[in-house]
C-alpha angles and dihedrals in degrees: 000000000000110000090318096122091049091049093049091050092048091046089054091055092048093049089049088056090052089046091058090052092047098040116154093032098108094114095050128107121247090261092051093045090051090052092048094049092046092051094046102037104028127205095297096061090037090057090046091054092054093045093047090052091051088238117130093183094054091046091053092052099043096035092057096047119132095197132196123054091332089055091052089053090053091046092057090053089050091049090058094046093046090054089050093051092048089055098045105033106053094170093064136080107225119202125183113209128169109307097344148057129237115204111190127193122188104232091236088069092052107031145024117243112297092355134116098199113109119245120232092252089051091057092056092050093048093046090055091046090050090055090057091047090052091048089053104043099165094082141088122221129214117194115201124189122205136182137188121252097265109121131011124323091243094050093048093049091050092047093050091051093048091050092050090048091051091054091047093050093050094047090048090049087057091063101267107139110256089218088070093054129082129168138209131182117210100176110197095331099102108047119176095190142028111293091200091075132063091233093049094050090050090055092048092054099081148122118229122201114198119200118196136163118274123220092270092058091044091053091047089051092050091051091049089051093054 
């Protein structure tokens, strides 16, 4: 299980650091906890947590947190959008975390094996997601492609990039401003399951779409907090 155990252990240490900063928050909601961690830890430690965990998506969410009352304002907006995506994009797993949203698609929903061309069902899911992104324009979107460990490192990295780019192109074609969209390919470097099993490899083949507040929403949140 390539570096996964090390990453989990390191992630535990990082979360413990955040826990010290956010002590006494056990009864808070996810939105409130995200605000508390953001206020106490700041973007630098938040980005470290994501990097230590080997999780680019988590790092993007926590590293960009505003924190405090402004963070709670952003969190409420994200709560509403996450609920909307859950209702309209049935092919996705939607996770609310801190001040952001993680939308995860297993690659089998989006692509054929070893391909980067979107399936028909994928287009429907991404069209519905695009509608939500248009309805909530004060966000930036990071699209991250992942593979399992089958094949060479170079091939997997290239495939993950091409898949992320395919998702970006299709979302942009559905009238989401390309300036809001960025992509990363991580190849096989960030597994979330055991690559030695068929089930684990299937989980690792995925595309993650991270939704976070842009500067306009952050400024609006700061003004609302004052």
